[in-house]
C-alpha positions, 0 to 999 in steps of 0.5 A: 927598791931593795934594802941596799938601795934605801941606803942611797937616800942617806948621807952619800947620795942625798944632801947633808943634814945641815943642807936639809935643815937649811932648806926648810921654811923660815917658820919651822927651821930658821932662827927668828933673826933670819926670817926676813932673809929666808922669806926673800929666798923663798920668793926666789927659789928654783921651782925645780927644787921644790916639791909641789905637795909640801911646797918646800925643797925636796927631801929624798925625792922619788919619781912616780911612774908618771915621771913626776917627782915628790918627797918620799914622805909626801908620797907616803901620806897620799891616800890609797886610791885602790889596793889590789890583792896578792897575785901568784907568779906562775912562771919561774924566775931567771934563777930557777926559783919557784913561783912567788906571791906578790904583796898587795899593790897600792894605787895612788893618784899623782898630785900633779896629773891625777894619773893612777900609779902603782907603788912598789910593794916596798912603798915609796922607798921602792921608787927611783930617786930623782938625782936631778932634783937633788942637784937642783936642791943643793944648787938652790942651797948654795944660791940662797945662803951666803955660806954653807956649814961644814958637814963634818965639823959643823963649825966653820963655813964650807969652802969646798965640796967633795964630788964623790962623797957629796959633803961640804968641807971647811978648809981644815976638814978638806985637808984631812979629807985629802990625807986619808988614803980612801978619799985622797983621790976624790975630786974637790971643787970650790963652792964658789965655782959651783955657784958660778956654774949654775948646775951641779954634775956629780957622780951617782954612787953605789948604795952598797959601796959608797966609795964606788961610782955606778959606772957599769950597767947590768943588762940582765938586771937592767940596773946600773952597778959599780965595779965591786957589785959587778964582781960579786953579785953580777959575776955571771951577768952581762955587764957593760960600761955605762959609756958604751951602752948609753947610746943604745938606751939613751937612743931609745929614749931619744927616738921616742921623744924625737920620732913620736912624742915631739910631733904629737907635742906639736899637734897638741900645741896647735890644737890647743892654740885653735881651741884657745882662739875659739874660746876667745872668739866665743868669749867675745861673742858671749860678752857682746850678747851679754851686754845686749841682754843686760841692756834689755834687762836694765830697761825691763828691771826699771819698768818692773821696779816702777810697777813694783813701787806702784803695787806697794803703794796700793798695798800701803793704801789698803793697809791704812784703810783696813787698819783704820776700820779695824782700829775703830771696831776694836775701840768700840768692842773694848768700850762695850766690853769694859762697860759690860764687865763693870756692870756684871761685876758690880751686880755680882758683888752686890748679890754676893756680898750685899745685905737685903737692905743694901741690895734694895737700896742700890736696886734702882741704879743697878737695874737702870744700868743693866737695862741700858746695857741690855737694850742699847749696848753694842753687841755685834755677833762674832760672825759679823765682826771683822768679816774680812780677815784680809784674805781677800787681798791677793796678788795675782802674778799671772794677770796682765797689768798693761805696759810700763815704759813700753815693757809689758808687766804682769801682776795685779792686786785683787781686793775683792771681798766675798759676799755670801749673799751674792753667791749663786748656785748654777745647775739643776743638780742642786734641786733634782737628782736620780738614784745611781746617776751622777748629779752636778751643780756649780757654786759661783763665789761673788763679791758685793758688786755681784762680780765673780771673785776671779780666784780660788782658794776659798774653804767650801764645804758641801753636805747632802743629808737625807731628811728622813734618814739622818744617817744617810748622807751622800758624799760630795766632791768639790773641785776648785776651778781657781776662777771663783767657781767650784764644781760639785758632783755627787751620786745618790744611792737611795731616792728620797728628799735631801738637804744640800748644805753649801757653806763658804768659810763655815757660813751658809750661802744665800738659800742654803740648805737647798731641797734636793729630790732624788727620784728612783732609778729610771725603769725601762719598758719591758713591753712593745711600743705598738699600735694595738695588741691585735696587730703586734701579736698577729691576732692572738686572742690571749695577748694582752696590753697595758692600756684599758682597750678591749675587743669582742670575740674573746680577744684580751688585748686592744684593737684599732677603733675598739673600746678603750684604745688610746688612739695612738701608739703606746707601750704594751707594758704600761699603756704610756703613749710616750716612747721615751718615758719611764715604765708606769706598770704597777709593780713593774710587772708588765703583761707579757704576750704568748710565745707566738705573740712575742715572736710576732711582735719581734718580727714586726 
């Protein structure tokens, strides 16, 4: 909006300052004595006269491109959604001016519909004024207040209103208004008549010439103008009377509304109604199903609550039992501590402060008391005191607990206590192993009855130490199976004798440490598993065998039926008669046959 248009928002085109003052809410703009009446008026206010942002009567209302109106100040206070850079217009303007550079365009979100709208470069002042909203504001002011102050003298109550100047006049100021030549022809109406009409219809005045009504429309500039503007600023433009072209521009609006938008509005309403009906049906179905779910849940919850109370009673019984045991042990320890501390203090004081005679005098009773404490005093090992640290009490939520009132429930309380004397080791890997090959064994934690604990989480430590080389240790991996058993795996790098330490809660299980023998890596046979050297070498005299057999005639190997032959197939490298066995050749250097004998052996 140009600078002249901004004047339109002042006295002539907007309601008077007195009306603005009276349109504010009671807390900010009303005297204390009128708070009750103003509060009542606010509840009866016309929504068309109220800004939906500040919730007060419109003050300088502006129309956004989405056709929603708000106060100019409210629009200025909106946070920018985006700001675009300046653009250069490449085409010449209608008057032949060179290209111009646009200012930054600010985009805001409409507070009513959340539509992104672009503000003019001049901001809210460049938007179109909503004159219909101003009419509603003035009508609301007339309906709300019993009297309206005169806009000229501000002393008397206004009885008349000039439709041209849009000012409220008392009787005295009205007479003066008629006597002036400039305003003598203005139309003046009674305020009471305006109240009875229920709607104001007032002329729209020119911002440059406040005495002139906008009766013409400039087609070139696409804006309404007054007679003086048409004769001066728009002399070369195509200007027509507003009443002659309103049918054209109003008809375009009417065609869009009647021909395009109203059918769409009807379709949208039908679709919306269908969606609402479906929503109602969905809601009804959901409520019925939800009631079934709630009924089931109530029954299930009651069963779960009953089971919960049963578990809590069981816990309370365990707590009382364990508490009594610990209390008794505590009393015994306190008494033993008190007796021992008293004896030690007395003896130390006697030795430190007493004379020879005093020491000899109290020697008998002192030795008797100290001897009694040493021989018969309560002196348990710390490892045996409170062996159960309550870690044996577990809640297993996944374990089935039967049914309660027809509903299956889960969750049991387990009170098994670990007994190190009952723990067992399963698997040969704890006794024998082979160099470079994985070894395995399993630790099964059991309670005092010999039953597996059925749970995991125990602190298990396994150490494998070489007996001859203290710095030689084998890393062991412990895997908790969560069923009371722990799988242990290891891979020894060197042969020898080892000790396997298996500890639970920093205490050895029964039998720990276990002796472990690690043998050397399995040595493969380098020879041939044959019946005799003569046959496998094809009669070669220089072919040898690992068995002690010999043949006459210069043969260095064995033969069937000859001296030293084992009488069965055997390995040529070491003489072992077991085909699946480790090579026993000294130094693992088997005697190899000749090239011809090797070829013959391979062929056989």
